[in-house]
C-alpha positions in Angstrom: -23.7 15.5 25.8 -21.2 17.5 23.5 -24.5 20.4 22.3 -23.3 22.3 25.6 -27.0 21.2 27.0 -26.7 19.8 31.1 -28.1 16.7 31.8 -31.6 18.4 32.3 -31.3 19.9 28.8 -30.8 23.1 29.4 -27.9 25.1 28.1 -25.2 26.7 29.5 -26.6 29.8 28.4 -29.7 29.3 30.4 -28.1 28.8 33.1 -26.9 31.9 33.1 -31.2 33.2 33.0 -32.1 31.0 36.1 -29.2 32.6 37.9 -31.5 35.7 37.7 -35.0 34.7 38.6 -34.1 31.9 41.3 -31.8 33.6 42.8 -29.7 30.8 45.0 -31.0 28.2 43.3 -28.5 28.8 40.6 -25.4 27.8 42.5 -26.7 24.4 42.0 -26.9 25.1 38.2 -24.0 27.0 37.8 -21.9 24.2 39.0 -22.9 21.2 37.1 -21.6 23.8 34.3 -18.7 23.7 35.5 -19.0 19.6 35.5 -19.7 19.5 32.9 -17.1 21.9 30.9 -14.3 19.9 33.3 -15.8 16.5 31.8 -15.7 17.8 28.1 -12.0 19.1 28.1 -10.6 15.3 29.7 -12.8 13.4 27.2 -10.3 11.8 24.9 -11.1 12.8 21.0 -10.9 9.0 19.0 -8.3 7.6 17.7 -7.9 8.4 13.5 -8.2 4.9 11.9 -5.3 2.8 11.2 -3.4 3.7 8.4 -1.9 0.5 5.3 -0.7 0.8 2.5 0.0 -2.3 -0.4 2.9 -1.8 -2.4 3.7 -4.8 -5.5 2.5 -5.2 -8.7 -0.9 -7.1 -10.3 -1.3 -9.3 -7.1 -1.3 -6.0 -4.8 -4.0 -4.8 -7.1 -6.3 -7.5 -7.2 -7.5 -5.9 -4.5 -7.2 -8.9 -1.8 -6.6 -5.5 0.5 -9.0 -4.0 1.1 -10.4 -6.8 3.2 -7.4 -7.5 5.4 -8.1 -3.6 6.3 -12.0 -3.7 6.5 -11.3 -5.4 9.0 -9.7 -3.7 11.4 -11.1 -0.6 10.4 -8.2 0.5 8.5 -8.2 2.9 5.0 -5.7 1.2 3.1 -3.6 3.2 0.6 -3.6 0.2 -2.7 0.0 0.7 -4.9 -0.5 -2.4 -7.2 0.7 -1.6 -10.4 0.2 -5.0 -12.6 3.3 -5.7 -14.6 5.7 -4.0 -13.0 9.4 -5.2 -11.8 10.5 -5.8 -8.2 13.4 -3.0 -9.5 10.2 -1.0 -10.4 8.3 -1.1 -7.7 11.8 0.2 -5.1 12.0 2.9 -7.2 8.3 4.2 -7.3 8.3 3.7 -3.3 11.6 5.4 -3.6 14.0 2.5 -2.3 16.4 3.2 -6.5 17.9 4.9 -8.1 15.5 7.2 -11.5 16.5 8.6 -13.6 15.9 11.1 -16.2 17.1 12.5 -19.2 14.2 15.7 -20.6 13.6 16.9 -24.1 15.6 20.0 -25.3 17.4 19.8 -22.0 15.9 21.8 -19.7 12.6 22.4 -17.6 9.7 25.0 -18.9 6.2 25.7 -17.6 3.7 23.2 -18.9 4.7 19.9 -20.1 7.8 18.5 -19.8 8.4 15.7 -22.1 10.6 13.2 -20.7 12.5 11.3 -23.2 13.7 8.9 -21.3 13.2 7.3 -17.6 14.7 5.1 -16.2 13.9 3.0 -14.7 9.7 3.3 -16.0 8.0 4.4 -12.8 5.0 4.8 -14.2 4.5 2.2 -16.6 1.9 -0.5 -16.0 -0.2 -3.4 -18.1 -3.1 -1.0 -18.4 -3.7 2.1 -20.2 -4.7 3.4 -17.0 -3.2 7.3 -16.8 -1.6 7.3 -13.6 0.3 10.2 -12.1 3.3 11.1 -9.2 4.6 14.0 -7.2 8.9 14.4 -8.3 11.2 16.4 -7.9 13.8 17.0 -10.8 17.1 19.5 -10.2 14.9 20.8 -7.0 11.8 21.1 -9.5 8.7 20.0 -7.3 5.8 18.9 -9.7 3.6 16.3 -11.3 4.8 13.3 -13.6 2.3 12.0 -15.7 1.7 8.4 -18.0 -0.2 8.1 -20.5 -0.4 5.1 -23.3 -0.4 6.3 -26.8 -2.3 4.4 -30.1 0.3 2.3 -30.4 0.4 0.8 -27.0 3.6 2.8 -25.9 4.0 4.7 -22.9 4.5 8.0 -22.3 5.5 9.9 -19.2 6.4 14.2 -19.3 6.7 16.8 -16.0 4.6 19.6 -15.0 6.5 22.1 -12.6 4.5 23.1 -9.5 3.6 26.8 -10.1 6.1 29.3 -8.4 9.2 27.9 -9.7 12.0 29.6 -11.1 11.6 28.1 -14.1 13.6 27.6 -16.3 15.9 25.1 -15.6 18.0 23.3 -17.4 18.2 19.7 -16.5 21.5 17.8 -17.6 20.9 14.0 -19.8 20.7 11.1 -16.7 20.0 13.6 -13.8 18.6 11.3 -10.9 15.3 12.2 -9.3 13.7 11.9 -5.7 9.7 10.5 -6.7 7.3 11.3 -4.4 6.6 8.4 -2.8 4.0 7.7 0.0 6.9 8.2 2.8 3.6 9.2 5.2 4.2 6.5 8.9 1.5 3.7 8.1 1.1 1.3 10.5 0.4 -2.0 7.8 3.0 -2.6 4.5 2.0 -5.0 3.0 4.8 -6.1 0.5 4.4 -8.6 -2.2 7.3 -8.0 -5.5 8.9 -10.2 -7.2 6.9 -12.0 -9.5 7.8 -10.3 -12.7 11.5 -11.7 -13.0 12.2 -11.7 -9.4 14.1 -15.1 -10.2 15.4 -14.4 -12.7 18.6 -12.4 -10.8 17.7 -13.9 -7.5 20.8 -11.9 -5.5 19.8 -9.4 -7.4 16.3 -9.3 -6.5 17.1 -10.1 -2.7 19.5 -6.4 -2.6 15.9 -4.3 -3.8 14.1 -6.4 -1.5 16.4 -5.0 1.0 16.3 -1.5 -0.1 12.7 -1.4 -0.1 12.2 -3.3 4.0 15.3 -0.7 4.5 13.1 2.3 4.3 9.9 0.9 5.6 11.0 0.0 8.4 11.1 4.4 8.7 7.7 4.4 7.3 5.9 2.0 9.0 5.6 0.5 12.5 4.6 -2.7 11.0 5.6 -5.3 8.1 4.3 -8.2 6.0 6.5 -9.6 3.1 4.5 -11.1 1.3 6.3 -14.9 -0.8 6.2 -15.5 -4.5 3.4 -17.8 -6.1 4.6 -19.9 -8.6 1.4 -19.9 -11.8 -0.7 -22.8 -11.9 1.7 -23.5 -15.2 3.2 -26.8 -15.7 6.4 -25.0 -16.1 6.1 -24.7 -11.5 4.2 -27.5 -11.5 5.8 -28.9 -8.8 9.2 -30.9 -8.8 10.2 -28.6 -12.3 13.3 -26.2 -12.9 10.4 -23.2 -12.2 8.7 -24.2 -9.5 12.4 -25.3 -7.0 13.5 -21.8 -7.8 10.7 -19.3 -6.5 10.1 -22.2 -3.7 14.4 -21.2 -2.9 13.7 -17.5 -3.8 10.9 -18.4 -0.2 13.5 -20.0 1.7 15.6 -17.1 0.9 12.9 -14.9 1.7 12.1 -16.5 5.1 15.4 -17.7 6.0 16.0 -13.2 5.7 13.3 -12.1 7.4 12.2 -14.6 10.1 10.5 -12.1 11.4 8.7 -10.5 8.3 7.5 -12.8 6.4 3.8 -14.9 4.9 4.7 -17.5 2.4 1.3 -16.6 0.4 2.2 -19.4 -1.9 0.8 -22.3 0.2 -1.7 -20.4 1.9 -2.5 -19.9 -1.9 -1.7 -23.5 -3.2 -4.4 -24.8 -0.1 -7.4 -23.0 -0.4 -9.4 -24.8 -2.7 -12.2 -27.1 -2.6 -11.2 -30.8 -1.7 -14.6 -31.8 -3.5 -14.0 -30.6 -6.4 -11.7 -32.7 -8.5 -9.4 -29.6 -10.6 -9.1 -28.2 -7.2 -8.1 -31.8 -5.9 -5.5 -31.7 -8.9 -4.3 -28.6 -8.8 -3.7 -28.9 -4.8 -1.9 -32.3 -5.5 0.5 -30.5 -8.2 0.8 -28.0 -5.7 -0.1 -24.9 -7.2 -3.0 -22.1 -7.3 -6.0 -24.2 -7.6 -9.0 -23.4 -10.1 -11.4 -22.0 -7.9 -9.5 -19.0 -6.6 -7.7 -17.5 -9.8 -9.1 -16.0 -12.9 -6.5 -17.4 -15.2 -2.9 -18.9 -13.9 -1.6 -16.6 -11.4 -3.8 -13.7 -10.6 -7.0 -14.6 -7.7 -10.4 -13.9 -8.2 -12.5 -13.3 -5.9 -12.5 -16.2 -3.7 -9.0 -16.4 -3.7 -8.6 -12.0 -2.7 -10.8 -14.0 0.5 -7.4 -16.9 0.4 -5.2 -14.5 1.4 -6.8 -11.8 3.1 -7.7 -14.9 5.3 -3.9 -15.6 5.9 -3.0 -11.6 5.9 -5.2 -11.9 8.6 -4.1 -14.5 10.8 -0.8 -13.2 10.2 -1.0 -9.9 12.8 -3.6 -11.9 15.0 -0.3 -14.0 15.6 1.7 -11.5 16.2 -0.8 -9.6 18.1 -0.6 -5.8 16.6 -3.7 -3.8 16.4 -5.4 -5.8 18.7 -7.8 -3.5 19.6 -8.7 -3.2 16.3 -10.7 -6.6 15.6 -13.6 -6.4 13.7 
């Protein structure tokens, strides 16, 4: 009864009035008020909802993490950006160096054009306007990514109010990005589809950097493997297929406590009654009924991904009190 009312429907102010009217009987009313106050003081407040974060490229942006979070009553930050490389994802998370060149060599109030930002933090395969907090030469502000009529990314920086400006910024100055460094209960990490196999050693070094930082930011991590595409060049037995399988094997060996081979779950999750799914599964590729194109999952595929991640979390015994 959080409104201050007692079991008989009266409130504590009613007790004060009744003490005057009924003399000795006011003691019992006062005792009830004391008991209510003590109970209210010791009743634990509801635990805050779990907080998940999903980091990656378009395979993350596709939304499988929303389903996973819903199953555990969690909120989720979807930090997937289509088309991004592992380096861009690592840099956006704060696990790789980012440098800038500011037009004119100094920061001034208002919008400052960045003639170079390497790697491009907010570039993606779509034309959405995106923002991100950052610190350049000690000046806090917001990175703004837009796309011009020709489809080129444009990045600018708008200092927060109250900064000491102008501020000189030497070319190639390192910046600190405002990656969401708040603690999370779970990080879902899926990187490497865009160029991960081109330089496996570099890819592994970037994953190492992301995981090392994530261990200080998240209670639990799920490192998802790299899926192959429903492309003849990545079908079972091809060099493209073998490179992806080998890279997943390296991830599994390096992080046996974190790794989930989502590729296997995706490729085996089709409908065996469908001839096209049977053909794709026979070639160890994503089944037609689960994908929107050669690699990206559709809503049915998103559920296959979510089911695999959910099963992994439950095998680990995480969030036992939050199963829905």
